[in-house]
C-alpha positions, 0 to 999 in steps of 0.5 A: 171429085176428080179422079186420077189414073195411076198409070199402067195400074189402071187404078182410078183414085180420088185427086184428094188422097188421104195421107194417113201418117198424121192419124197416129197422133190422134185417138182411134175413135177420132181417126175412124171418124175422120177416115169414114167421113173422108170415104163417104165424101168421095175419097177412095185412096188411103196411104199408110205405112208399117212404120206409122205406128198404129195408122194401119190398125186405125184404117182397118178399124174404119173400113171393115165392110167396104174394102172393095171400094177402097184403094189402100197403099202401104209400105215396108222399110224392110231390108231383106226378104225375111223382113218383107214377109214379116211386114206384109203379114203384119200389115194385112193383119192390122188392115183387116184385109187379105190384099193390098192394092199398092205395096211400096218399098219405103224410101230405100237407099237403093232400087230393089231389083230381081236377083239382088242381095236383098231379095226384096223385089223377088219377095214382092213378085212372090207376094203378087203371085199369091194375090197378097199385093196387086201392084208394086211401088216405091217411095223415095226422097232421092232423085237418083233412086227415083230415076233408077226406079222409073228407068228400070220398068219394074215399078208401077207407081212412084211416091215422091215429094212434089209441090210448087216448091219443087226443083226443076229436076223434080218437075222433070221426074213427074213428066218422066213418070207420065211418059213411062205410064207410071203412077205418080203419087205426090207426098208432101204436097204442102211441103211438110207444113211450109205451104199454108194456103191449101187453095194454092196447093190444090189449084197447082195440083189441079192444073191439066199438066198434072192430071196424072198426079195423085196428091196425098194430103196428110190429115189429122184434124176435121177442119183440114179434111173439110178444106180439101173436101171443099176444094174438091167440090168447088176447085179453087182457080189458079188466078192472079191472086193465087199465082202471086201467093205461090210466087211469094212462097217460092221466093221465100223458100228458094234454096236449101231448106229442111223438108222435115221428112225425118229420115235424119232421125233419131239424133244421138243427143235427142235433137228434134232435127226435123223441126229444129233445122227449119225453125226460122221458116216456121217462125215466119210462116206460123203463129210464133207463140207456138214455137216460142214456148218454154218447151220449144226453147228447151228443144232448140237449146239441145242444139248446143249439145250437137256432137257434130257426128254428121250422122244426120248429114249422111242420112239426109236424102237432100244432101243438106249440111244439117249441123250447119243448118241447125246452128243457123236456125238456133242463132236466128231463134234466139233473136226472137226471145 
C-alpha cells in the first residue's frame, strides 16, 4: 500500500486512512471486525473524535495489542483548557492507550494560539510535554481559520475537506501545506457521499501532486472497505473514462451546495438540515426510492416549520444561505412525489 509522509511529523501513514466516524452507527462486534480487517490488510491510520459517540471505544476494543503499529488521531471540540483535559483523558481511556499520535482541535471557529484566552494551545503543549500526545493538529471547514493555522507555524497537521470538487482556494490550501511541510489530511474525500465512484476519488488522490495528501475514507460497511483495499492493491488509472466522469461530477456539482458536514445542527424545529439541504443532489445521485420513503417525506415536510431564525446560516462554515437552500430543495423534492 502506498504511504504518505505527514510533513514534519515524519509519520508514515497508509494512503488509505480509515475514517472512523461511521462506525458509531454499527455494532461493536461489526466495528471491531472492520477495523481489524483494515489493519491486517495494510491500513495503519485511524482517525476518530471524542464527538463521535462510541467510535473511540470501538477502536480501543479492536486494537488492544498492536498499539505501536498504529497511527491514531482523535479530536477535541473543547472551548477551554478544562474541557481539553477532560476530553483528552476520556479519549485515552476509551482508546485504551497512554498516548495519541495526532491530537486535533475539532473545527474551532478560531485558531488556538499560545497565551490566548481559551488556553487550548497551552494545554496541548503541556500534554505534549507529558507524552500524552505526540503531535498537535487542527481540523476545520473554514478557509480563513485553515490559512491562519498554516501561517502560524504552530500546527503539524491540517485536516480539511478535499476532493476533486474542491475550489481553487482549497487546491491552493493543499499546496500551501506542502510548502510549509505540514501534513495534509483530506476529510470528505467523497464529498459527504456526493461522489459515488470511489475509483475516481482514489485515482484523483493518487496523482503525484497529491503524494503528500492523506485521505481518510469514512467506512461503515465491509464492501466499502473492500473497494479501497482493492484500489490500493490495483490502483485505478486516471484515464479518459475516469476523467470524463470527474468532469461530469464537477459540472453537476458546481456552485453552492451543502456538503453535509452537520455543523449547522441541531435545528430548533428538528429539521435534518445536513441531508434535507442537499436532497436535490441526492435524488439525482443515489437510488431515489431510498429518499422518497414515508420517513423521508416526513423529514422533508418539517422544512415547512422553519422558523427562519438563521441560526443554521450563522453556523455554516461555507457561508450558505441554508434556509433558502432548504426551501429550494423541498420544492424540488415535491416534484418527485
